[in-house]
Every structure is written in C-alpha cells, then in structure tokens.
N, C-alpha and C positions, 0 to 999 in steps of 0.2 A: 546194180550198185552204183555205177557211175551216174545213172539218171537220178537216183535219190540224193547222191552227194551234190549234184548240180542244183537240185531243188533247195537243198539246205543252204547252199552258198547263195542262191538267188534270194531266199528269204532273209538271210542275214544282210545282204546288200540292200534289200528293200527297207529293212528296219533301220539300217544306218542312214539311208536317204530320208526316211520319215523323221528320224531323230534330228537330222540336220535341218529339216524344214519346219518342224513343230517345236514349240516350247510352251511351258506353263508359267503363268504369272500368279504368284501367291497373293492372297488378299492383304498380306502385310507388306507387299512390295509394289514398286513401279518399275516398268521395263522400258528401256530405251533401245531402239533398233538403229544401228549405224550402217551406212553403206559408203565405203571408201572414206571413212573418217567423218562423214557428215550424218547428222541425225535426220532420219527419214520418217520415223514413227515413234510415238510415245503411247504406252499402254498403262493406264492407271487402274483399270478394272481387272479383277482376277478372271482366269479362265485359260483355255487353250488358244494359242496364237500361232501364226505362221510367218516364216521369213524365207528369203531366197538363200539357199545353201551356198557356201563358199564366197558369196558376195557380201552378204549381210551378217553382222554379229550382234549379240544382245548384251546389254549391261543392265544389271538389276540394282535397285536402290531401296534401302529399308525405309518404309514410311512410318514406322512406329516412333513414338516419342522417345527421344534420346536425352541422356543426362550428361551435362558437362559440369564436373565438380572442380572447383579451384584447387590447384596443386598446393598452394599455400595462401595464407591470409595476406591481403593487400593493405597497404597503408594509405589513408586518405586524410586530408586536412578539413576540419570543420570551419565554420564561420569565425570561431574563436581562435583559429590558427593552432588547433591542438590535434595531434595525430590520434587516429583510431584505427584499429586493425579489424578488417572485415573479411569474413569467410562466407562465401556464397556459392550457390549452384544454379544452373540454368537448365530449363526443360525446353527442347526444340525438336522440330521434325521437318522432313522434306515435304514440300507441297507442290513444287514444280520441278520435276526431274530434269527436264531439258535445260531450264535456267540454272539449276544446280550443277549440271554437267558442264555447261558453257562457262560459268563463273569460276568455279573452283575445281573443275575437272572431276567432279563427283567424289572428291576427297573429304570425308567426314572430319578429319583432323584439321584441315585448312578452314573448313566452315566453322568448326567450334572455336578456333583461334580468332577468327574475325568477329564472331558473336561475342566472345569474351572481351575483346577490345572495345566493342560498342557498349557493353554493360559497364565495364570499368570507367569509360569516359562519362557515362551517365551517372555513375556513383560519385565520381570526382566532382561533377557539376552540381549535383543535388546536395552532397555533403557540404560543399563550400558555401551553401546558402543557409545552412542550419547549424544549431548549437549541438553540443554533445548530448544533452537531454533529448533533443528532438530525434537524433539519429538512433539513440539507444532504445527509446521507448515511445516518445511522444508522437512522432509522425512516421514510424517505421513502415506501416502498411501503405501509407500514401507514397512514400519513397519507392517502394518495390513496384507499385502499380505504374508510376511514372517511368521508371527505368525500363520496365517490360514493354511499355508502349513505344518508347523511343528506340530501343534495341530492335523491336519487331519491324519498324519502318526500314531500318538499314538491312535487316536480315532478309526481307522479301526481295531485295535487289539481287540476291544470290539464290533465290528459289526456296528459301526455308522460312519457317514461322517460329517466333519465340513464344512459346506457350506460357511460360512462367519464369519469374526470377525470385529467388528466395535468399534472405540473409540468414545463414545458420547461426552466426554469432557476431556480435560487435563488441570488441574488447578495447579497453583504453591502454595506451602505452604506459610504461612504468611511471614516467614523469607526470603524465596526465592523471594517472590513478592516485598518485600522492596528492596532487593538487585538488582533485575531486574529493578525496577522503578528508583532506584538511577543511575544505569548504563545508562538507557534510557535518564534520565534527563541530565546526563553529556554529552552524545552524542549529544543531541539536543542543549545544550549550546555551545558545541564545533562547531557544524554546524552553529549556529547563529553567533558566533564570527568570524568564517571563512567568512561567508556571509557579516558581517559588515566590516571586513578588506578588502575584495574584493571590496565592495561598496565604502569604503573610498579611496582606491587606484584608482578606476575608476573615482570617483569624482575629486580627485586631478589631474588626467590626463586631465579630461574635463576642469577643471579650468585653468590649464597651457596652454592648447590649446586655450581656450577662450582669455586668457591674450595675448598670442602670436598673435592671430588674431586681437585683439584690437590694439596692438602696430603697427602691419602691416597697419591696416586701418588708424590709426592716422598719421603714417609716410607718407603714400600715400596721405592722405588729406592735410598734411602740405606741402608736395612737390608740390601738385597741386595748393594749395593756394599761395605758393611762386611764382610758375610759372605764375599764373594769375596776382598776384601783380606786378611781374616784367614786364609782358606785359602791365599792366595798367600804370606803371611808364614810360615805354618806350613811350606809346602812349601820356601820359601827357607831357613828355619832348618834343616829336615831336610837339605837339600842341603848347606848350610854345615857342618852337623855331620858329615855323611858325608865331605865333603871334608877337614875337620879330622882326622877319624879316619884317613884314608888317608895324608895328608902334612901333619902339623902345621906343619912349617917353611914349606912353600909357602903354607899358609893364613895364617900369621903375616905372611909377606912380602906377600901380596896385601892383607891388611887394612892393613898399613902404607902401601902404595901408595895405597890409598883415602884414608887419613887425610891423606897428603901433598897429594893432589889437592884434597881438601875444604879443607884449611888454607890453601893458597896459590892459591886460586881467583882472587883479585884482586891486582894489583900493589901495592896500598897496604895489603895485610894485614900485620899486625905481631903477632909472638908473642915472648913473653919466657920462655925456658926455660934451664935449666942445660945447659952443654955436655955433661955426662955423662949427660943424660936418655936413657932408652930410646927416646924418640921419634926420636932421630937414629941409632938402631942401624943400620938398613939404608942410611941416607944416608952414614954414615962408611965402612961396609963392606958393599956390596951382596951379597957372598958370605957374609956372616956367617951362621953356623948354630951350633947348639948345640955349643960347644967347639971349633969349627974356625975 
C-alpha cells in the first residue's frame, strides 16, 4: 500500500514538473518567456512549448483584432472655425509582443489610450484643413484613410497595428446647426425663386406665342371669311344680273319690295318723299309695268 501511494505521489510530482516545464500557445495568442524580468523568448506560432521551471515565467498576449470605442464624442474645429462633434472607433491588434511588453508593459488599456491620442491628433489636423461639408460627407472616406495611416505609424512604435479607423457619426454643434440650417434655407429659397422666375418667363413666352398664334388664326379666318363672302357676293350679283336679264320688270318689282321692307321695318320709321316719287310706283299700282 505504501508502495502504491509512493507511485501515486511520484506521478503527481512528475505531472507538476511537466506542467511547470510545458505550456501551450493558442493560435489567437503570442507568448513571451521572461527570465529574471528579461524577455528571453517570444512565441508567435501556436503549439506546445517549453520553459525552465521556477526560473522562467510566461506572459500571454491576445493577437486578435481589438476595438477601442470612444467613450464620448470629441469636439473638433473645421477650417471655418466651426465645432463638430465626432464619435469614432478604432480597430487594432498586437503584432510584436516583445515591443508591446517593453513599450506599455503589455497593458491593453495604455496601448488603447496612446492610439486614441494619435487618432484624435490626426482628426484635429485633418478637420482643421476642411469645411463642414467635407468632413460630414464630401471627403469622409479620405479622412479616415489618412488618419488610419498616420496613427498606424505611431502605433507600430509600441508593437501594435492600427487596422482601421471609422467615424460613426459627425454631428454639428447647436450653433453650427442653426447656421447651417439658415444657409440651407436661404439656398432653397434662392433655388425656389430662380425656379419661379424661370417658370414665369416660360409662361410669358408661352402666352406670347399663344397670342401670336391666335392673331394669326383670326387673321387667316377673317381673310378666308372675306374671300368666301366676296365669292358669295359675286355669285349673288351674277344671279341678280341673270335674273334681271331674263325679266327686268320682275327684278325691278322684287327690288322695290325689298326696299319697302327695309324702309318700313319699324312702326316708328318716318320717310319724307314726294307723292310722285318712283319709290311709290308699285305701291300705287302693283301691276305697273313699262307702259301698262
């Protein structure tokens, strides 16, 4: 029994020794082996690794992409000296575990703070060169790319890489919003006035053209009416002439009847004529004819 217990104790001691000698590096990690406070080995590849027990210890660092989200929106001045509120986030990761440990003691919070300062400095510099329109929409992608590149140069000094910088939102401060809204309103009113002026001019042009077409149509219609009337008068005259040629006495009688009708159209009509006037020729003698 004592022999079995000794074997069990020996196995446990062996396991403890193996555990103190071996360690596993995950594919998502980098491992740093220290000896008396100094870095003696860096493991970036996953697998089973070894160290000297009691003398060496291992530090592990996450190599996955980390996100640093701004705690609150930062205020920056544009080229127009107007404040904009910017909310952003940064994607970064450790690429050199030894440099990361030496520079910031392997502290992710310290590294994130330094990267955030570099990004804010870049935002301040880039926004100061551009107008509100540029930073809100016009050159947003270009600004993010430039800031990412500049921040990455500084971040590599502490063993990390800035993968991406994104602006979640860019808002105008209250006074700038009022100013921008006023300018937009003025621009819209100017556009509306221009549209109304253009519409009025076009309407006037259409009315003038319509009046011209109306005058042309009326003139052509009047001319056609006069032509038709002239043709009718000519035909009537020809008919009258033909009738007069066939029976002059009947024609004279017919014309006298027309004259009577026109002269006595109203009861109050008054004519002053001599009784012997030819006007009363057929009134005195309806059967009057030449010599009869």
